[in-house]
N, C-alpha and C positions, 0 to 999 in steps of 0.2 A: 573665095576663091576654092579652086576643086584640086585635090590632089594625086595625082592615076601612080595608082599602088601594084605590085605583083611580089607574089607571095609565091614560097618553093621553099621545098623541103626534101632529104633524104636525095643526094645529089651524087655522094659517095663514088666520087671521082679521088682517083680512076680506079679504082674497085672494077665499080658496077658499067660505068663505059669511060672513055677516051675526057673527052669535051662535052659540054653542056649542048641541049640543040639548037640550032640556028633561030629557032621562033621562040625562047624563050630568051634568048641574048637579044635579039628582035626587040623585046620585050622591056626586059634592062632595063636598054638603051633610049627608050622613051619614055622611061617611070620617073618620077619627082623621090619615090619612094621604093627599095627592096625591103619586103619580108624574108629572112631565112630562120625558119624554126628547125634545124640542128641536121647534125648528119653531116658531114659538112669531108670529113677523112681527111684529106688534103691540106693542107694550111694553102697551096699555091689556088686553091679554087677561091680561098676568103681572098688571097689578096685581088683575084683578079678582077672581084665580084665587087669590094672596097675601090680601084681603079678606075671601074666604068659605071656604076651606082651614082646618079646625084645624088642619095644620101640610103644609107646599105644598115640597117638594124637587123640582128642576126643574136639565136643565143646558140648556146654549142647541145650537142644532142651524144645518147649511150654509144658513140661509136668514133668519138671523137677523143683522141689522149691530150694530152697534159698540153701542148703548144697549142691547139685552139683553146682548152678549156681554159689556158690563160688571160687570152685575148677577149672572150666571149663571156658572156653569164649565162648563166641556168635558166633565167627569167629574164626577162626583157617587156618596158611597160612604157610607152608615147603615145602621146594625145597625137593624133593627126587631124585636124580639121577641127575639132571638138571631136573625135571619134577616137577613142581609149580605146587603147589595143594592151593587151598582155601578149604575153608568147613563149612558151615552151615545148620542150623535145616530143616529153612519153605524158599521157595524161589518162593513165590502166586502162583497163579492159573497156569497150563499148556500152558492155551493160551498166545503167546507171552515169554515164559520163557526164551527161547534159547537170547531174543533180548536183556530183560532185568539182565538177567543174566552175560550178556558179557561184557555190559555197565560199571555191578558194580563190576566187578571182572574182570576188565581188565589187569589186570598183573597178571591173572594165566592162566594154559597150562587145568589144568582139573577140573573142580569146585565136589565135592560130598557133598550130599544133605539129607537129608532123611522128615519125616512129613506125606507122601503122602502112603506108606507100597507099595507102588507100584514103582518094577524097570525100572529103568527108561536110556539110552542113545541114549544122542545126540550132534550133533555138532553144536554146531553155526559158522554162518558165519564168525566171525573174528577168531577160528577156537579153541575156548572156546572147550570143553568136557563137560556136564556135565553129572556126570551118579548119579545115585540111588540103591543101593541096594536095598530094598524092606527091610522086616523085617524076621527076623528069628525065631519067634514069632510069629507075628499074619499077615495072611496071609491076611486076609480082603477081597476083593472081587479077588483075583489073587486065582491060582490052590492049586498054594503049599507056605512055605514061601519059603522066599531067601536071600542068601550075597553075594558079589561082592569079587573073587579075581585079581591081575594084578600083572604086572611084568614090575618097569620103571627099564630102561637102558639107559644111553648113551643119552639124555634127550626128552626119548620118551617109552609113556606107549603102552606095550605090552601085548597080554593074558589075553587079557578083557574077564572074566568067569565066566555067573550067573549059579553061584549054587543054585539047587530046593531040596527042605528040602521037601517031601513026609510026608501029614498029620503024622507031629510028637508032640506030645504034650507030656508033662513029668506027 
């Protein structure tokens, strides 16, 4: 059985946008699992994602206050269709990230992270795949806002796709 996954982070509602983009909601509504790698900022966003997601896994980020930190862990680990996921908001500098994270998360196949708002897809020498979905609401130095989708099936992560949201701002 395959599992459809949506990965997002750095939603920063309502500071960076008033709402999540329709493309992300469409993906969430059809996903089996949603992974959010922190910086929600607003508890209402967590509540709405919990209500609309078939299954939600999240962590808190550096911009999340005590209410969100009381509801979310700093690190989350889940096995989905035989793929071992770990998730954290911050991973430090890009230089040396693969090796550092491979040592820190040596029990994972995939690490999902956020913080930079910059999409990232790399694989450490150990085989750990590192994925940052960027941000669906705050593109920073990127041409567009982004999120990721993928399929986990029989111990493999397939169909990893970076979705670009062109100049969306509610």
